[in-house]
N, C-alpha and C positions, 0 to 999 in steps of 0.2 A: 639498477634497482627498477623493477617494471612499473608501469604505471599503477597496476593493481596493488602493488606492496605499498606505495605512497600514499593510495587511498586509505589503507588501513593503519597507516601513519597518523593520519589526521582526522579519522573518524573510526566510531566503533558502532557496531551494528548489535542491536539488543531488542527485546521486548518492553513494553511497558509495563512493569509487575507491581508500581506502588501507585497509589492516588496521585503523588507529585510527580512521577514519571507521565502519567497519563495527561496530567494537566499542562505538561510541557508539550505533549503531543498537540492537545486540543490548543495551546497557543499557537504553534507553529501552523495549524490547519486555519486559525483565525486569520494569522497574516496572510494566507494565501487565499482562502476561500470566501472571506468577507471584506477585509481591506483591499486586497489587490485585485480580486476579478468582481466581487460584488454579488456572488452566487446566494448569500444568506444576508438577512436584514441584522445591519450593527444592534439594532434595537432587541433584537432576540438574542443577543450575546453580550449583555451588559458587563459582564466580567472579564471580556477578551478572551474567552475560550469558546471554540466552535465544537458543540457536540450534540450527540441526540441518543435516542432510545436504544441504538443498536451497538453502542459503544460497550456496554457491560458484558456483552456476549461474542465480544470480539478480540482477536489476537493483534496488538499494534506493533510493528515493526518499526523501528525508529533509527536513524542514522545519526547518532549523536557527534557534535565537534569536539574535538580533541586538541585543537589547535591553541596557541597563546596570542591570538589577536583578540584583544580586550573588547575593540568595537563590535566584534561579533558575539562575545560571550555574553549570555543572559546574566542578568544580576539576580535571577530568581529561577534557581535549579538548572537543569540540563539545557543545553542548546541544541535545540532538534533542526538538523539542515534537512533532512527528508523523512518520510513515514508512509505507510501504508498500512490500511487494517484489512483483515481477512474474517469477515463476519461467518461466524458458525451458528448457524438456525437452530440447531436442536440442542445447543449445549444446555439451555435451562428449559425450553418449552418442546416436546418433540411435535407439536404442530405449529411451532413458530416460523414464521415468513422471513425470507430475507427483504432487504429494502426495496429492490427491484419488484419482488411480488407485492410488497405492501402499496407503493406508490404508481406503479406503472403496470399493474395486472392487465388492464384492458389493452395495453400496446403488444402483449405477447400472443404469439401464434398457439391456440389452444391444441391443435393438432401436430405441432412440430415435436418429433421424437425426442428433441433435446429440452424440451419444455420441463423446468426445474419440478413441476408436479409428477413427471414423469420419472424421475430420478430418486434414487434412495435418499431420503434425508440425511442419512449420517455418512453420506459419501460427497455432499457438496458445500461449497461456499460461495460468497460472493466477497470481490475484491473492490474496494472503494477507498476514497479520501486518499489517493495516491498523489503526493505532492512534493516539491521540491521549493523550500524556503528561497524567496527573492534575495537574502544575502549570500546564496551559494549558487547563483546562477552568474557566469561572467566569461559567456562566449557569444558570437554574434545571434541575434533573435533571442536570447535568452529570455526577456521579458516578454514574450508574445503568449508563452502558454506556463500553466502552473506546475510543469514539470521540466519545463526548459527545452532547449534544442538540443537533441540526441546526435551525437556523431555516429558515423557508420563505422569507425573503427576506434579503438582504445588509444588515445595519443597523450603523451606527455611532454610538452613543449616546454620552454624556460621555466617562468616563476612557479616553483614545484607545488606549493601548497593551492594558489589558485587554479591551476591547471589540472587539479583533481575534481574540482567541482562539478564538472558534467557527470562523472562518475555517480554522484549522489542520487539522481533520478534512475539512472542504470541498475544501481544496486539495489533499488526499490522495486524496479522491475523484476529483478532476479528473485528478491524475496518474495515475490507473490507465490509462483508455482512452488519454491522451496518450501513455504510454510505449510500450503494446501498437501504437498506430499508426505512431509514430515509428521503431521496431523492426521493422516489418512483420508483426507479430502478431496482426491483427485478432480471432481467435477466443479469446474470454476464457470461463474458467471459474472458477468461485467455491464454496466450501464456508461456508454461513452459517446464523445461527440466524434463527429463524421472524421475529423481531422486527426484524432487520436487512434480511431481505427484503423486508417489509412497507414499512419506511421508503424503501429504496431505489425500490420500484415507485411509491410517492407522490410521490418525486422525478422519475418520469418515467424510470427506468431499466428497460428491458424486458428482465426476467429470464425464462428458460426452464427451467423444472424440467426436470433429466434425471435424477433418481433419487428414491428414496423416504428418508426421513428416517433417520438413523442416528446411534449414539452416538460422537461423535468430538469429546472436549473438551465436552461436552454434545451436546443434539440439534441436529443440522445437516443441512442439506440441499444436494445439489449442484444448481448453475445453469449454463447457459450465457449468455454475453452477447456480442452483435455490437459491438464497440468505437465504430462509427460510430452505432449506435442510441443508445447512452448519451449522446452529443454531441447527436444530434438531439433528445432528450428534454429536455435542459437548460433551465430557464426562462431568462428575459432575465439574471437577475442570476447564475445559474450559468453561463451562457455566457459573460458577461464574464470571471468568474475563471478559467474553463478556458482562454480564449484567452490571458489572461496566463501562466497556469502552463504551456500548451503551448509558448509561445514561448520562455519561460525554459528549459524542460527540451530543446528543440531546439538552443537555443545551448549548453547544457552537452554535450549529445551531440556536438557538432562539434568541442568541444575535445579534442585528441588523437585524434579520428577515432573516438571510442570507439562510436558509432552504426555506422560501416562495419565494424569489428573485429566487432560483435555478428552483424551481418548475414553475415559470413564464418563464424561459428560460433567465433568465439574472444573472450573475456571475459578482458581483463588483471586484473581483480579475482579471477574464480575461479581462474584460472592461478596467480596469486602465492599465494592461500590454499591449493591444492593443493601448489604446492611448499613451503611453509612448514609443512604439517600433518605 
């Protein structure tokens, strides 16, 4: 059995479709962004959930733990081992902005041809909140960053389950272009720290800088990425993982016609959240 097969034995990929599932994602984000790395003030998250106003207009991809290790199972809902969100700025408001436009507009280069304001709004998205939960990082230096240390090749040494944990963050990286392409949003934008930009470039991901470094939960810089370019830059191991991730998410989007509703500008998760707010 290949390493990728083992990964899908212990984890399932899906979208947060219900308020409970979204809370499970936000709970995992809290553990990473608030408790572990202190990017957010705990006082702003009294219920132990990390969330913001962009959650209702996003697709939230999650890796849910399927193993039987009770120490890792969450007593209240799904155990989210990894997550990433794809913010769709035109989902509810044709003039809506992405997070990097809202909070970091002054750092963007106004004359850059890849500036988001020079891109068709219904073709763009922002990737954010990429994280692997600390409970699922078990390699050297895994505790140094919120997505763990990524191996150059997919390996599966001895202890079967634990050795699949590095694939959590890799699967979330693969999910980002997969979701963007599946919903017709190939023009991707991200705000990342220097270390992560370097790591992504080493992985063959063609980042194009579109702004100056700015202080936004630490020093971060805005980049543009064409989703197809990410897939083309993957090495053989990553491409095999991407193909499995893409096929899984494609099937998940087909359920309940979720993909069609997103293309039509309506996302049931966002609608339900707004109605309950």
